[in-house]
C-alpha positions in Angstrom: -1.8 0.5 -12.3 1.9 0.2 -11.4 3.2 -2.9 -13.3 0.3 -5.2 -13.4 -1.2 -5.1 -9.8 -4.2 -6.6 -11.0 -4.7 -9.8 -8.7 -5.3 -10.8 -4.7 -2.0 -9.0 -4.2 -2.0 -6.4 -6.7 -5.2 -4.4 -6.0 -4.9 -4.2 -2.2 -1.6 -2.7 -2.8 -3.0 -0.2 -5.3 -6.0 0.6 -2.9 -3.5 0.9 0.1 -1.3 3.9 -2.4 -4.8 5.9 -2.3 -4.2 9.2 -0.4 -6.7 11.6 0.9 -5.9 14.1 -1.8 -6.9 11.6 -4.3 -10.2 11.8 -5.9 -10.6 9.0 -8.4 -8.5 5.5 -8.3 -8.3 3.2 -11.2 -8.1 0.0 -10.1 -7.1 -3.0 -12.6 -8.5 -6.5 -12.3 -7.1 -9.2 -13.6 -8.3 -12.7 -13.8 -7.6 -16.2 -15.2 -10.1 -18.4 -13.3 -13.9 -18.0 -12.9 -14.8 -16.3 -9.4 -11.5 -14.1 -8.9 -13.4 -11.1 -10.6 -16.0 -11.1 -7.8 -13.3 -11.5 -5.0 -11.4 -8.6 -6.2 -14.7 -6.8 -6.5 -15.3 -7.5 -2.9 -12.0 -6.3 -2.0 -12.2 -2.9 -4.0 -16.0 -1.8 -3.9 -15.8 -0.2 -7.4 -18.3 2.3 -8.1 -18.0 2.2 -12.0 -16.6 -0.4 -14.5 -15.2 -0.8 -17.4 -14.5 -4.2 -19.3 -11.9 -3.3 -22.0 -12.2 -6.6 -23.9 -12.8 -10.1 -23.7 -10.4 -12.7 -25.3 -8.4 -16.0 -25.3 -6.2 -14.9 -23.1 -5.4 -17.2 -19.9 -7.8 -20.3 -21.8 -5.5 -22.8 -20.8 -6.3 -21.7 -17.0 -9.7 -20.8 -17.2 -11.2 -23.8 -19.1 -11.8 -22.3 -22.4 -13.1 -19.0 -24.2 -16.7 -19.3 -22.6 -15.5 -19.9 -19.1 -13.2 -16.4 -19.9 -16.5 -14.9 -20.7 -18.3 -15.9 -17.8 -15.6 -15.0 -15.8 -15.0 -11.3 -17.2 -19.1 -10.8 -17.1 -18.8 -11.2 -12.8 -18.1 -7.4 -13.3 -20.9 -6.5 -14.6 -23.1 -8.6 -12.2 -21.3 -7.3 -9.3 -21.3 -3.5 -10.3 -24.9 -3.0 -11.3 -27.5 -1.8 -9.0 -31.3 -2.9 -9.6 -33.0 -1.9 -12.4 -35.0 1.8 -11.7 -32.0 2.8 -9.0 -29.2 5.1 -9.0 -25.7 4.2 -8.7 -22.9 2.3 -10.1 -22.0 2.8 -13.8 -21.0 0.6 -16.2 -18.7 2.2 -19.1 -19.9 0.2 -22.2 -17.8 -0.3 -25.6 -21.1 -0.1 -28.2 -19.1 -1.7 -30.8 -18.6 -4.9 -28.9 -21.6 -7.0 -30.1 -21.0 -9.6 -27.5 -20.6 -7.3 -24.5 -23.9 -5.3 -25.9 -25.7 -8.3 -25.6 -24.8 -9.5 -22.5 -25.1 -6.0 -20.9 -28.7 -5.4 -22.2 -31.0 -4.1 -19.2 -28.0 -3.0 -17.2 -27.3 0.6 -16.1 -24.9 1.7 -18.8 -23.1 4.8 -20.8 -22.0 3.9 -24.2 -18.8 5.6 -25.8 -19.0 8.5 -28.1 -18.5 7.7 -31.7 -14.8 7.4 -32.7 -12.8 6.6 -35.9 -9.3 5.9 -37.1 -7.3 8.5 -39.5 -4.7 7.3 -41.9 -1.4 7.2 -40.3 2.0 5.5 -40.2 3.8 4.6 -37.2 1.9 7.0 -34.6 -2.2 7.0 -34.9 -4.3 9.7 -35.2 -7.9 9.1 -34.3 -11.3 11.4 -34.2 -13.5 11.2 -31.2 -16.8 12.9 -30.8 -15.4 15.7 -33.5 -12.1 16.1 -31.4 -8.9 15.1 -33.5 -6.2 13.3 -31.2 -2.6 12.7 -32.6 -1.1 9.7 -30.3 2.3 8.4 -29.5 0.5 5.1 -30.2 0.8 2.5 -32.4 -2.4 0.2 -33.9 -5.8 0.8 -34.8 -7.0 -1.5 -31.8 -6.3 1.6 -29.4 -9.1 3.6 -31.0 -11.4 1.3 -28.0 -8.5 2.7 -25.5 -9.1 6.6 -26.7 -12.6 6.1 -26.8 -13.1 4.6 -23.4 -10.6 7.4 -22.0 -12.5 10.3 -23.8 -15.6 9.1 -22.6 -14.9 8.4 -19.0 -12.9 12.1 -18.7 -16.1 13.8 -20.0 -18.4 11.7 -17.6 -16.4 13.1 -14.8 -16.6 16.5 -16.3 -13.0 16.9 -17.7 -12.5 19.6 -20.5 -12.0 18.3 -23.7 -8.7 20.1 -24.2 -7.4 18.4 -21.1 -8.6 15.1 -22.5 -6.8 15.9 -25.9 -3.5 17.1 -24.3 -3.6 14.0 -21.7 -3.8 11.5 -24.7 -1.6 13.3 -26.8 0.9 13.5 -24.7 0.8 9.8 -23.2 4.1 7.8 -24.2 3.7 4.4 -24.0 6.3 2.4 -22.0 7.3 -0.8 -20.3 7.3 -2.5 -24.1 3.8 -1.6 -24.6 3.0 -0.4 -28.0 6.4 1.6 -27.8 7.9 3.1 -31.0 11.8 2.7 -31.0 14.4 3.9 -33.4 17.9 2.0 -33.7 20.8 2.7 -35.6 19.4 0.9 -38.5 15.8 0.4 -38.2 12.6 1.6 -36.8 10.6 -1.0 -34.0 7.4 -1.4 -33.0 8.2 -2.6 -29.6 4.7 -4.6 -28.3 6.2 -7.1 -26.3 4.8 -7.1 -22.9 2.5 -9.6 -23.5 0.2 -11.2 -26.4 -3.2 -13.4 -26.7 -4.6 -14.8 -29.8 -6.6 -11.3 -30.2 -4.0 -9.2 -29.6 -1.2 -10.5 -32.1 -4.2 -10.6 -34.9 -4.6 -7.0 -34.1 -1.2 -5.9 -34.1 -0.5 -7.7 -37.4 -3.6 -6.2 -39.0 -2.3 -2.4 -38.3 1.3 -3.4 -39.1 -0.2 -4.6 -42.5 -1.2 -0.7 -43.2 1.9 0.7 -42.4 4.4 2.1 -45.3 7.8 1.0 -46.1 10.0 -2.2 -45.7 8.8 -4.2 -42.9 9.4 -7.6 -40.6 7.7 -9.3 -37.9 9.5 -11.3 -34.8 6.4 -13.0 -33.3 6.5 -15.1 -30.2 4.9 -17.7 -28.6 1.6 -17.0 -26.6 1.5 -18.4 -23.1 -1.1 -19.7 -20.7 -3.6 -21.3 -23.5 -3.1 -24.7 -22.7 -4.6 -27.1 -25.0 -5.7 -24.8 -27.1 -2.3 -23.6 -27.8 -1.8 -25.3 -31.2 -4.8 -24.4 -32.8 -4.1 -20.7 -31.7 -0.7 -20.7 -33.1 -1.9 -22.2 -35.8 -4.1 -19.5 -36.5 -1.7 -16.6 -35.7 0.5 -18.6 -38.9 -2.4 -18.5 -41.1 -2.8 -14.7 -40.7 0.9 -13.8 -41.3 1.1 -16.5 -44.7 -1.7 -13.9 -45.8 0.1 -10.6 -44.6 3.0 -11.5 -47.0 5.3 -9.9 -44.7 8.4 -11.2 -43.8 7.9 -13.2 -40.5 10.4 -14.8 -37.8 8.6 -17.0 -35.4 10.4 -17.7 -32.0 9.3 -20.0 -29.1 8.7 -24.0 -28.9 4.8 -23.5 -29.7 5.6 -21.9 -32.9 8.3 -24.5 -33.4 6.0 -27.4 -33.2 4.0 -25.9 -36.6 7.5 -24.9 -38.5 7.1 -25.4 -42.2 9.5 -24.7 -45.4 7.9 -21.6 -46.1 8.7 -19.5 -43.0 11.4 -19.3 -40.2 11.1 -20.7 -37.1 13.4 -20.6 -34.1 13.3 -22.5 -30.8 14.1 -19.6 -28.6 15.2 -16.2 -28.6 18.9 -16.9 -28.6 18.9 -19.0 -31.6 16.8 -16.0 -33.3 19.9 -13.6 -31.9 22.5 -15.7 -33.4 20.6 -15.7 -36.7 20.3 -12.0 -37.1 23.8 -11.5 -36.5 24.5 -12.7 -39.7 21.9 -10.5 -41.6 22.4 -6.8 -42.0 18.9 -6.0 -41.5 18.6 -2.2 -41.9 15.7 0.4 -43.5 13.1 -1.6 -42.0 10.2 -1.2 -39.7 10.2 -4.2 -37.3 7.1 -5.2 -35.0 8.1 -7.4 -32.1 5.3 -8.8 -30.5 5.0 -11.8 -27.8 3.9 -13.3 -24.3 5.9 -11.8 -21.3 7.8 -15.3 -20.8 9.5 -14.5 -24.4 11.2 -11.3 -23.2 11.5 -10.3 -26.6 12.7 -6.8 -25.8 16.0 -8.7 -25.0 16.8 -8.6 -28.7 17.2 -5.1 -28.7 19.9 -5.3 -26.2 21.9 -7.5 -28.5 22.1 -5.0 -31.2 21.3 -6.9 -34.3 18.8 -4.7 -35.5 
């Protein structure tokens, strides 16, 4: 999908961009309240479906994690035909225990097996016996690679073409990008953030070699759950033992003497200007509203 065309405006725009020569359209559907996925399905009329994951994103708007689960599962309910009938197919992550449980009795295609190979900043995966050297950061991308591989195979795309496509893919728009500055290597994953993606990014970053630093920004749309979820991230960081700079009012509320906290991006930039940070690998992660990629425009890293 171009940009994040995944709501009641974006989905129709995506559909209107389909031309006669196109064979397959991939339509992204997002939600922040119950009923929204069903409404988008009524617009797009999908014939196949994939739930990438269900996390704690937008829980401040949806009413909590359980409501998030119900909302996402509307997709399964819409797209699945009656038992015994042929028709729409749900591609299912067979490693996601909750999704497997909720999909019991549905018409599914399970992902093939896959594993992560040890690596540095750019991740290598093995899927169905095929080694795939990507330009992606993070072991968490295994689920995305498995999904792309499985769906490609289902539509009879040649394995070598799938491998070439995945290996040539270059992340952009501040999503899992690996950038080099004059002094440091930066893992820029600042397009968006929720508690799950933040925790997974930290876990993957821990396994990277060399001198490391993290800049972590607030996670938005958590509502009454914001303090609890930001506190959990701080606890993960304390165990990771990586130099970390927190930025944003939510993190700032939980300030302690052991870690560094900044109210906003401007305060962080002022701090960094007085430091000569070099020869480090730096993870930058935060919600879209934080726009942490602008830190790189300050030439302080």
